[in-house]
One Martini backbone bead per residue (centre of mass of N, CA, C, O) as a GRO file, in nm:
protein
  215
    1MET     BB    1  11.805   3.057   5.632
    2THR     BB    2  11.888   2.695   5.673
    3LEU     BB    3  12.182   2.488   5.671
    4PHE     BB    4  12.253   2.158   5.741
    5ARG     BB    5  12.587   2.021   5.820
    6LEU     BB    6  12.737   1.696   5.785
    7ASP     BB    7  13.052   1.561   5.883
    8ALA     BB    8  13.286   1.244   5.869
    9SER     BB    9  13.566   1.288   5.797
   10ILE     BB   10  13.908   1.215   5.900
   11LEU     BB   11  14.011   1.370   5.608
   12PRO     BB   12  13.957   1.683   5.517
   13ALA     BB   13  14.186   1.767   5.306
   14THR     BB   14  14.099   1.479   5.118
   15SER     BB   15  13.793   1.483   5.091
   16ALA     BB   16  13.540   1.360   4.890
   17SER     BB   17  13.280   1.425   5.047
   18ARG     BB   18  13.336   1.726   5.095
   19ALA     BB   19  13.366   1.813   4.802
   20LEU     BB   20  13.072   1.745   4.729
   21GLY     BB   21  12.941   1.917   4.950
   22ASP     BB   22  13.046   2.187   4.841
   23LEU     BB   23  12.871   2.183   4.584
   24VAL     BB   24  12.601   2.185   4.725
   25GLU     BB   25  12.643   2.440   4.897
   26ALA     BB   26  12.697   2.640   4.665
   27GLU     BB   27  12.408   2.622   4.549
   28TRP     BB   28  12.261   2.718   4.797
   29LEU     BB   29  12.410   2.998   4.825
   30ALA     BB   30  12.337   3.106   4.545
   31ALA     BB   31  12.023   3.108   4.622
   32HIS     BB   32  12.109   3.176   4.953
   33PRO     BB   33  12.317   3.418   5.055
   34ASP     BB   34  12.169   3.478   5.356
   35SER     BB   35  12.229   3.220   5.468
   36SER     BB   36  12.286   2.964   5.696
   37VAL     BB   37  12.544   2.741   5.839
   38VAL     BB   38  12.519   2.444   6.007
   39ARG     BB   39  12.781   2.276   6.176
   40ARG     BB   40  12.880   1.915   6.186
   41ASP     BB   41  13.171   1.746   6.313
   42VAL     BB   42  13.194   1.409   6.401
   43ALA     BB   43  13.511   1.374   6.388
   44ALA     BB   44  13.620   1.626   6.547
   45ASP     BB   45  13.328   1.609   6.726
   46PRO     BB   46  13.247   1.364   6.902
   47ILE     BB   47  13.032   1.156   7.034
   48PRO     BB   48  12.988   1.024   7.314
   49ALA     BB   49  12.979   0.687   7.391
   50THR     BB   50  12.770   0.736   7.652
   51ALA     BB   51  12.520   0.904   7.560
   52TRP     BB   52  12.305   0.700   7.476
   53ARG     BB   53  12.285   0.550   7.738
   54ASP     BB   54  12.211   0.801   7.914
   55SER     BB   55  11.955   0.877   7.763
   56VAL     BB   56  11.795   0.617   7.793
   57THR     BB   57  11.817   0.581   8.114
   58SER     BB   58  11.668   0.848   8.186
   59GLY     BB   59  11.377   0.723   8.125
   60PHE     BB   60  11.423   0.527   8.406
   61THR     BB   61  11.474   0.803   8.566
   62PRO     BB   62  11.442   1.022   8.783
   63ALA     BB   63  11.519   1.348   8.753
   64ASP     BB   64  11.639   1.375   9.055
   65GLN     BB   65  11.849   1.110   8.966
   66HIS     BB   66  12.029   1.223   8.774
   67THR     BB   67  12.309   1.226   8.618
   68ASP     BB   68  12.543   1.402   8.468
   69GLY     BB   69  12.539   1.229   8.209
   70GLN     BB   70  12.234   1.249   8.157
   71ARG     BB   71  12.211   1.556   8.140
   72GLU     BB   72  12.411   1.585   7.904
   73ALA     BB   73  12.260   1.404   7.703
   74ILE     BB   74  11.999   1.565   7.689
   75ALA     BB   75  12.126   1.830   7.590
   76LEU     BB   76  12.254   1.709   7.330
   77ARG     BB   77  12.000   1.590   7.194
   78THR     BB   78  11.858   1.862   7.173
   79LEU     BB   79  12.064   1.999   6.991
   80LEU     BB   80  12.055   1.801   6.755
   81ALA     BB   81  11.753   1.838   6.698
   82ASP     BB   82  11.752   2.142   6.659
   83GLU     BB   83  11.933   2.147   6.405
   84LEU     BB   84  11.730   1.989   6.227
   85ILE     BB   85  11.457   2.142   6.277
   86GLY     BB   86  11.576   2.445   6.212
   87ALA     BB   87  11.613   2.355   5.930
   88ASP     BB   88  11.546   2.368   5.579
   89ALA     BB   89  11.808   2.190   5.527
   90LEU     BB   90  12.005   1.891   5.439
   91LEU     BB   91  12.358   1.777   5.489
   92PHE     BB   92  12.537   1.472   5.409
   93THR     BB   93  12.877   1.348   5.470
   94VAL     BB   94  12.959   0.994   5.401
   95PRO     BB   95  13.180   0.761   5.451
   96LEU     BB   96  13.324   0.458   5.402
   97TYR     BB   97  13.395   0.224   5.678
   98ASN     BB   98  13.466  -0.091   5.688
   99TYR     BB   99  13.179  -0.146   5.528
  100GLY     BB  100  13.052   0.088   5.705
  101VAL     BB  101  12.933   0.296   5.917
  102SER     BB  102  13.016   0.554   6.077
  103GLN     BB  103  13.067   0.583   6.411
  104HIS     BB  104  12.996   0.888   6.429
  105VAL     BB  105  12.717   0.870   6.298
  106LYS     BB  106  12.589   0.657   6.479
  107ALA     BB  107  12.613   0.823   6.743
  108TRP     BB  108  12.449   1.062   6.646
  109PHE     BB  109  12.186   0.921   6.577
  110ASP     BB  110  12.126   0.772   6.841
  111LEU     BB  111  12.095   1.030   7.007
  112ALA     BB  112  11.890   1.193   6.843
  113TYR     BB  113  11.668   0.957   6.853
  114THR     BB  114  11.598   1.025   7.168
  115ASP     BB  115  11.434   1.245   7.075
  116PRO     BB  116  11.089   1.287   7.079
  117ARG     BB  117  11.068   1.444   6.797
  118ILE     BB  118  11.269   1.194   6.646
  119ASP     BB  119  11.149   0.947   6.715
  120PRO     BB  120  10.939   0.691   6.637
  121GLN     BB  121  10.697   0.924   6.696
  122GLY     BB  122  10.825   1.135   6.539
  123THR     BB  123  10.762   1.434   6.287
  124ALA     BB  124  10.968   1.685   6.242
  125LEU     BB  125  11.113   1.567   5.951
  126ARG     BB  126  10.890   1.543   5.758
  127GLY     BB  127  10.983   1.629   5.424
  128LYS     BB  128  11.267   1.710   5.445
  129PRO     BB  129  11.522   1.831   5.276
  130ALA     BB  130  11.790   1.614   5.138
  131THR     BB  131  12.146   1.534   5.132
  132LEU     BB  132  12.344   1.248   5.033
  133VAL     BB  133  12.688   1.179   5.072
  134THR     BB  134  12.866   0.909   4.918
  135VAL     BB  135  13.173   0.724   4.978
  136LEU     BB  136  13.404   0.486   4.809
  137GLY     BB  137  13.699   0.327   4.767
  138GLY     BB  138  13.543   0.124   4.616
  139ASN     BB  139  13.349  -0.137   4.445
  140TYR     BB  140  12.991  -0.251   4.521
  141GLU     BB  141  12.850  -0.316   4.275
  142PRO     BB  142  12.680  -0.474   4.060
  143GLY     BB  143  12.922  -0.729   3.951
  144SER     BB  144  13.118  -0.705   4.162
  145PRO     BB  145  13.330  -0.879   4.369
  146LYS     BB  146  13.196  -0.680   4.620
  147GLU     BB  147  12.910  -0.723   4.630
  148GLY     BB  148  12.749  -0.583   4.921
  149TRP     BB  149  12.980  -0.433   5.109
  150ASP     BB  150  12.785  -0.195   5.144
  151HIS     BB  151  12.671  -0.104   5.484
  152SER     BB  152  12.580   0.211   5.464
  153THR     BB  153  12.381   0.328   5.253
  154GLY     BB  154  12.130   0.164   5.335
  155TRP     BB  155  12.114   0.264   5.625
  156LEU     BB  156  12.090   0.566   5.568
  157ARG     BB  157  11.830   0.547   5.406
  158ARG     BB  158  11.656   0.423   5.622
  159VAL     BB  159  11.677   0.651   5.841
  160PHE     BB  160  11.609   0.901   5.659
  161GLU     BB  161  11.354   0.799   5.503
  162ASP     BB  162  11.193   0.591   5.699
  163VAL     BB  163  11.228   0.721   5.984
  164TRP     BB  164  11.235   1.048   5.919
  165GLY     BB  165  11.117   1.131   5.625
  166LEU     BB  166  11.297   1.226   5.410
  167ASP     BB  167  11.379   1.420   5.123
  168LEU     BB  168  11.596   1.222   4.937
  169THR     BB  169  11.925   1.273   4.806
  170VAL     BB  170  12.175   1.084   4.624
  171VAL     BB  171  12.535   1.091   4.634
  172HIS     BB  172  12.758   0.876   4.443
  173ARG     BB  173  13.110   0.759   4.511
  174PRO     BB  174  13.330   0.552   4.378
  175PHE     BB  175  13.673   0.494   4.375
  176THR     BB  176  13.861   0.690   4.572
  177LEU     BB  177  14.137   0.493   4.577
  178VAL     BB  178  14.210   0.576   4.314
  179GLY     BB  179  14.559   0.667   4.330
  180VAL     BB  180  14.632   0.528   4.620
  181ASN     BB  181  14.583   0.232   4.535
  182PRO     BB  182  14.764   0.028   4.330
  183ALA     BB  183  14.544  -0.206   4.294
  184LEU     BB  184  14.354   0.025   4.128
  185ASP     BB  185  14.489   0.134   3.856
  186ALA     BB  186  14.303  -0.009   3.634
  187PHE     BB  187  14.052   0.208   3.724
  188ALA     BB  188  14.105   0.507   3.633
  189ASP     BB  189  13.891   0.569   3.416
  190ALA     BB  190  13.640   0.492   3.579
  191ALA     BB  191  13.693   0.686   3.817
  192ALA     BB  192  13.685   0.951   3.656
  193ALA     BB  193  13.388   0.918   3.561
  194LEU     BB  194  13.262   0.895   3.847
  195LYS     BB  195  13.353   1.173   3.943
  196THR     BB  196  13.204   1.341   3.735
  197ASP     BB  197  12.924   1.236   3.794
  198ALA     BB  198  12.919   1.324   4.098
  199GLU     BB  199  12.958   1.627   4.050
  200GLN     BB  200  12.700   1.665   3.884
  201ALA     BB  201  12.508   1.552   4.102
  202ALA     BB  202  12.575   1.766   4.317
  203VAL     BB  203  12.478   2.013   4.165
  204THR     BB  204  12.189   1.913   4.124
  205ALA     BB  205  12.125   1.870   4.425
  206GLY     BB  206  12.169   2.165   4.510
  207ARG     BB  207  11.946   2.285   4.335
  208THR     BB  208  11.716   2.117   4.451
  209LEU     BB  209  11.749   2.208   4.743
  210ALA     BB  210  11.708   2.511   4.689
  211ALA     BB  211  11.427   2.487   4.547
  212SER     BB  212  11.274   2.361   4.797
  213ARG     BB  213  11.351   2.670   4.944
  214ALA     BB  214  11.229   2.884   4.790
  215ALA     BB  215  11.111   3.215   4.821
   0.00000   0.00000   0.00000
């Protein structure tokens, strides 16, 4: 069995999203100790900015006229899709950056999405179990002063659930910058409770993910 894991934090040593992802992964491995984990760190090894363009334009260019960039983009999109299709379950850990989706995740999705097996007509990922871990430095929940400023989680749910048809569980932790940004010190108690809740949700999500592919 295989778990595919994507990480996107640019600060792996102190990453809240990776820490929650580790809890999910630990539950998967506890249930499937002989399984493998295919890892893709899109922050450490980002998708080239020109890859999506080259992949798309290759479809309008005869194969014998493809540029080196187009051939490389086709090979990379095939690899990205292979990693997703070949896995029994998927785990994504994605922090909110500048109120939007990580540029590294967007570049990864855009290129993978050009593979015909998982493009708008593709169905290769329908029903596959997946967990999405999202973390936010602030709090953008209903009733907060910046309600609606999280433009990442909704987009991720749209492409994973509605576009690819994944059977998705979301683990969500806001206020990760409490204790880092002094302006947020007043929310220390709330942030601690949210951290505990997210950790418990990650463990539960990991168990659910593992059970969805139980032998």
